[in-house]
N, C-alpha and C positions, 0 to 999 in steps of 0.2 A: 417407446423403444428408440434407441439410436439408429440412424440410418446406416446400412452396411457401407463399409469403405469402398470407394471406387477402386476398380482393378485395371490392370493394363488392358484387359479385353474390352472394358467399357470405353476407354479412350480410343482403342482400335476401331470399335464399332462406330463411334461418332465421327472419326476422321477418315475412315475407309482404308487406313493403312494396316499392315499386319502387326501382330503383337510384337514380333521381333524388331520391326522398324520402330515402333513406339518405344520399346525398351532401349534401343540404341540411341534414339533421339533424346530421351530423358537423361541419358548418361553423357550427353554432349559429344557423341561420336562424330568424327569428321567424315565418316562414310555417309552420313545423312546430310543433304543440302541444308544450308542455314535457314531458308524459308520454310522448309518442312519441319525443322526443329522448332522454329518459332511457333508454327501453327499447332504442333502437338503440345508444346508447353502451355499455350493459351488454353487449350481444351483441358489439360490436366489441372490448371488452376480453377477453371470453371467447375470442374467436377470435384474439387477439393481432394485431389489425389495425393496420397502420402506414400512414399516408398516403403516397402516391407523390409525394414532393416533386419528383422529376425531371419527371414529367408536369405537375405544377402549375406549375413554373418555365417550362416550354415554353409553356404557355397564357398565363401572366402576363408572360412575358419578363423575369422576375427570379428570383433564387435566394435572396434575403435573406441573402446571404453577402458578406463583404468580406475581401480579402486583406491581410495585414499582413506586411511583409518587413523584418526587422531585420538588422543586421550581425553581432552577436556576443552571445550570451546570457551569456557570462561577465562581461559588463559589467553590474553591478547596476542601473544606471539603465535600461538597455534591458529588463531583466527586469521592472522596475517599470512601464515603459511598456507592455509586452505585457499585463500584468495589468490596468492601468488602461484600455487600449483595449478589451480583451475585455469588461470590465464596462460601459463606455459603450455599446458596440455591442449588448450583451445587453439593456440598458434599452430600446433602440429596436427590438428584435425581430430583430437580425441575428446570424448565426453568424460567428465569426472563423476564417478559413483562415490558417494560420501557417507561416512559413518563415524560415530564416536563410541569409544569403549567405556567412557566414564571411569577410567582407571580400574577396570574389572577385566582380568585376564580371560575369564569364561566368556564374557561378552565379546572380547577381542577375537577369540577363537570362532565364535558364532558368526561374526561379521566376515571373517576371512572365508569361511565355508559358504556364506551367502553370496559373496562376490564371485567365488569359484562357480557356484551354481548358475549365476547370471552370466557366466562365460566372460568375465573381465579379462582383457588381454594381459594384464599385469597388475601389480599393487605397489603402493607406497604406504609404509606403515611406521607410525610413531608408537612403538610398543609401550605398554604399561611398565613392564620390567625390562631393564636393559640386559638382564642375565637369564631370565626364564624364557628362552627362545626356541625350545624344541619344536613347538607347533609351526613356527615359521621356517625352521630348518627343513622340516618335512616338505614344505612347498618347494624349496630350492632343490631338494633331492629328487623331486618329480619333474625337474627341468622347468619349473614355473618361474617367470620373471618377477622378482620381488626385491625392493630396495628399502632399507631402513632409513629413518630420518634421525636416528641416534646410532653411534658406532661402537662396536666392540671388535677390535682387530682379530680376535680369536673366535668370533662367532661363526665364521664360515658362511656369511651372508653379505651381499653387497650393501653398502651404506654410504650415505653422503650426509655429513653433519658438522656442526660446530664442535671444536675440540673443547668440551666442557671442562676437562681436567686442566688444560692449559689456561682457559679463561679464569678459573678459580685461582690457579697459581698466580696469575698476573694480578688479580684483584687483591688477594691477601698480601702479595709481595709489595703492592703499593702502600697498603696500610702499615706493614712492617717497616718499610723505608721511611715512613713518617714518624717512626718512633713508637708505634703501638705494640705492646707485648701481650696484652690480654684481649684477644679478639674473639668475640662470640661468632659462631656459625649457626644460622637458622636454616635448617635443611629438612624438608619433609620428604625428599626423594629417597632417603636411605631405607624407609620402611618397605619399599618395593625392591630393594637391592640396587638402587641407582646411586652408586657411591662415587661417581667421577668427580663431582665438585668437592666432596669431603676429602678425596685423595689429593686433589690439587691444594686444598687448604693445608693438609698435613705436610705435603712435600715442601711448600713454601716455608713453613716453620722449621722443618729439618734443615733446609738449605741456609736459613738465616741463623741457625744455632739457637732457636727459641724453643723452650720446652712446650709440649702439647699438653693442655689440661682438658680432659674430657668433660669436666664440669661446665665447660663453655660450649658444649654441643647441645643445642636446643632443637628438638625434633617435633614440630607441630604435626597435626594429622592431615594437613593439606597445604595448599600453596596460595591461598587467597589473601586479600587485604586483611580480612578479619583474622585469619590465622597469624598474620604478621603482628597484628595488634595484641593478640593473646601472647605471642612469643615475647614481645617487648614487656608486657606485664610480668611475665615469668622472670625475665632477665633482671629487671629493676627491683622486683619484690624480693628476689633471692640475694640481692646485693653481691653480685659476682665480681665486682671490681673491674668490669670491662671498660676499656676506653674506646673500643670500636666494635662495630657489628658488620658482619658479612652476611647479607640475606641472599639466598641462592636464586631468587627471582625478584623482579622489581615490584610485583604485587605485595610480596612479603615486606619489602623495604618501605612501601607506601604505608602499610599498616604500622610499622615501627615509627615512621615519621609522624603519623597521626597521634600515636600514643605520646610521643615526645611533646608535640604541640599542646596537648591537653594537660600535660603534667609539668609544664614549664622546664622541660629539658632541652637545652640548646644544641642544635645540630649545625655545624660540627664541633662547636666549642666544648660542650660537655660530653658528647659521644659522636664519633665519626661513623658514617654509614656508607656502605657500598652495596649496590644491587647487582642484578644480572639480567640481561636480555635487551635492554634499551627500548622499553615501551614508551609511547608518546607521553603518557601521564607522568612518568618519572622525570622527563625533561622539563615539563611545565609545572611541576609541584612548587609550592611556596619556597621550599629549599630544593633546588634541582639536584637530583640524585645521581651520583657517580655510578657507573655501571659498566658491564661487559657487553659489547655490541653483538647482538645476534643478527647476522646478515641474512635476513629472510629471503631476499631476492636471489642472492647467490646460491644459497642452499637449495632453494626450490628449483632454480633453473638447472643446476647440476644433477639433482636427483631425477628430475623428469628426463633429462638427456640420457642418464644411465638406464632408466627402466625402458625407455624407447629403444635404446641400443640392444638391451637384452631381448626385447620382444622380436627384434629383427634378426637375432642370431639364427643362422640357417640350420644348425644341428644342435648339439649339446651347448648349454650355456658356458661362457668362458669362466675361468676361475674367478671367485668373488673378489671384489675390490672395495676397500674401505678408504674413503676420502675424508680426512679430518681437516677442517678449515680453521686456521688459527684466528681467534677473535682479537679485536682491538679494545683497549680500555678507553672509556670516555670519562675524563675526570671533570667533575662539576663541584658545586659548592659543598655538598654533603660530606665530602671527605677531604676537602682542600684546606687542611690545617695540619701543623706539625706539633706532635706532642713533645713538650719540653720536660726533660727529666729533672 
C-alpha cells in the first residue's frame, strides 16, 4: 500500500511550530522569518509533503485549471494550438485540462460536463459544429467563462479565431486574379455545418462576376491527407475541367499534391493548388503549397487572455465579444502561375 501523504500537522510535529505557522511559511508569508520559512520548507521536502490543492480550491473557489477541448489532434494546426494554449495558460499560473471530441458532438458535450465536474475555472472550445452550439450557450447562460476558437458573430458566445470566411475569399480571389475560372473546392467541413470557407469561396466568385458551378464542390468525409488524395482522384476521374483547386486545409492539399505526383500532373502548370492553415509540411513539400496563414500564437494568446478576463469578472459576465483575426496569404510555387486564355 502507498504511504499516506504527509500533512501540515506532521511538519508541525517535527519542527515544533504550530500548524498555522507551517501553513503561512509554506505559502511564503512575510509574517514568518526567512530562516523559519527555510527550515519548514526543508522538512516539507524531507517528508515529501504536497499541498492539498483540492482543499485549497474549495476555500478559494478556484482550481487554477482551464479546460481545452479540440476536435482532432491529427490536424497539425490543432496540435500547435494545444501547445500554444498550454504555454499561455502556464504563464498565468493555470493548468490545462485537455480533451478531444473526435468530431463527435455527443463526446464534446460529455467532455464539457466532465470539466465542469472537475471544477475547471473556464473553458476554451474548438467545437465540432460551428452552428450547433446550444450546449455551449447554456454554459454562458449559467455565467460560466467559455471562449470558442471558431467564431459565429450571432452565437452569443465569446470567440477568438481566424476569419475563415475572409481567408477563403482571399485564397480564391488570388486564383481568380490569375485567370482561373473553374476552381474546385475540397471542403469536408460542410458536413457538420461549418460553411465559412465555402461562403468565402462563393463570395469571391460573385464579386469577380464568375458563375458558381456546384459540380466543383467536392466533399470528402474528413480532412486528412488520405481524404485529399481521394478527392483528387474524384476530381480528375470525373474530368471536371478544373484549372485550380482550393483545399480547405493543407493536409487535404498535400493529398492532392501526392495524387498529382503519382499521375504525372504538374503543379502549378496543369493544375494550380491552394491550401489553408500554413502547416510546416506544406511549406517544405516538393512543390511548396500556397496557403492561408493560421496565426496559432496570436489566436491562442488572445483566447487565453479573454477566458482569464471572464474568470476574473466580479459579477455577471460582460456581453460576449467575437474577435475575428484577418489572415494573410502566403503565395508559393503551387499557385504561382497565370492561366492564359
